N, C-alpha and C positions, 0 to 999 in steps of 0.2 A: 432189601426186599428179598423174600424167600420164595422160591418156586414151589407152589402147592401142587399136590398130586390129585388128579381126578381119576377115580377108579370105576365109575359107572356111566354107562351110555345114557342113563336116565337123568344125569346131572343137568340142571336147568341151562347151564352154559353150553353143554354139548347139544341138547335138544334145540336150543335157539340157533346154534351154529349150523347144525344139520339142515334146518329149515331154509337156510340161505342158498342151498343148492338149487332151489326153484326160483326162477326169475320173479315170479309174482310175489315172493316173500321178501324181495330186496327193496324195501321201501325206505329203510333207515340205514341198514348195514349191508355189507357184502364180504365175501371171503377172498383173501389173498393167499395163494398157495405157493410155498417154496421160499428159500432164503433170498434168492436174487430179487424176485418181485417184492418181497417185504422190504428189502433194502432200497429198491427204487421208490417205494411208497414213503419210507422214512425220509429219503432225500427230497421228495416233493412236498413234504409237510402234511401228508395224509394222517388223519387222526386214527390211531389204532386203539381199539377198545380193549382187546386182550389177545394173547397169542397162546396157541397150543403147540406143544413140541413133544416128540418122543425122547428128547434129551440125549440124542446121539452126540458123540464127540464133535462132529462137524458143525453142529448147531450152537455149540457153547459160546462162541464169540458173538454171534448175533443175539443170543439170549442175554448175554452180559450187557450188550448195548441197549437192548430193550428195557431191561430191568433198571439200568442207570437212568433211563428216561421215565421211570415209574410207570411203565406199561405192565400190567399184570400178565404173568406168564404161568402157564399150567402144564405140568408134565402128564402125559397120557400114554397109555399102552399103544403098541402098533395097531392093534385091533380097533381101538377107539379112533385113532387117527384116520384109518381107512374108512370108518363110518362117517366121520365128519365130512370128508370130501366125496363121499359116495362112490368110492373106487376100490378096485381090488389091488391097486398099486399104492404103495406107501408114499405119502408126502410127509417128510419129517417135521415140517414147520408150517402152521396155518394161522393166519391172523384174521381177526374180525375187525373190519375197518368201517368207519362212519362215511356214509355217502355225503360228498360235498355238494351243497346246493350251489347252483350256478350263480355267478355274479354277473352284473351287466358289463357289457363290453362297449367301448366307445363306438359310435356309429361309423367312424372312418376306418374301422378294422374289418378285415374279411371274416366272414362266418361261413363255415362249411356245413351244408345241409345234405344229409344222406337219406334217401328214401328206400325203404324195404330191403335193406342189406340183409342177406340171409346167412352168409358164411362168416362165422366168428373170426377166423384167421384173417380174412380179407378186411374186416372192420379194423382190427388192430394194425394192419399194415397201412391202411388209409390214414388212421390217426397218427401213426409215426411220420408218414409223409407230410401230412398237414402241419404237424408240429415243426418239422424241418423247414417248411415254407413260412413259418411265422404265424400260422393261424392259431388263435387262442380260444376259439369257441366253435363247438360243433353242435349240430342239432340232428337227431335221428327221428325218423317218423315211421309210422306203421309198426307192425310186429316184425320180428326177425332177430337179427343179431343183438346181443346184449353187451354193452361196454363193460359190465361188471362180471362177465364170464371169464374164466381163467385163460381161454385162448386169446381174446383181444388184449388182455393184460400182457401176456407173454409176447404176442406178435408186435405189440406197440413198443416193446422193450421199456415199458414203464412210462412212456410219454403220456399215456391216458390219465396218469395221476396229476399232470400239470395243465391239462386242458379243461376248460369249462364245458360242461355237457348238459344239454336239455333233451329230454325225450318228449315229443309231442305226438299225440295219437294220429292227427290228420295233417297231410301235407299242406292243404289249404289253410289250416289254422296256423301252421308254421310260417307261411309266407306272409 
């Protein structure tokens, strides 16, 4: 598999990836930013749709692993990479991942329900702690923190990829 170059911000893959910066657009896919979070996702069996990279030397090992797994990889300029994650800072590798639909958990297992969590980093830390305690399913309610935001992914140290998650609009509906 050869790494193809994308040279336009108007390329449909770039337009679709950029839209994932807004939580309301994350219905099917979400962004994973950086080598380490992408590696965590691979280890957890997350389905990666495709990956964008600025093709720096430090990313070559990860790109080789991704391409060996037949995950499409695209080379982009630094400017396009900054536009994808809507930042003035360069993230050299960004993946588009498929949202895993929650599976049922046996009734004798603990389920963590979180209501109105506002801080993205706190959400990730809570997920990491829940995972360490053996909790396999979490439910978030109300608006607030988003499990598919880069802060919870980083703060959870990738454990968010191996926990089943449901978002339910109302706490009463969740109970």
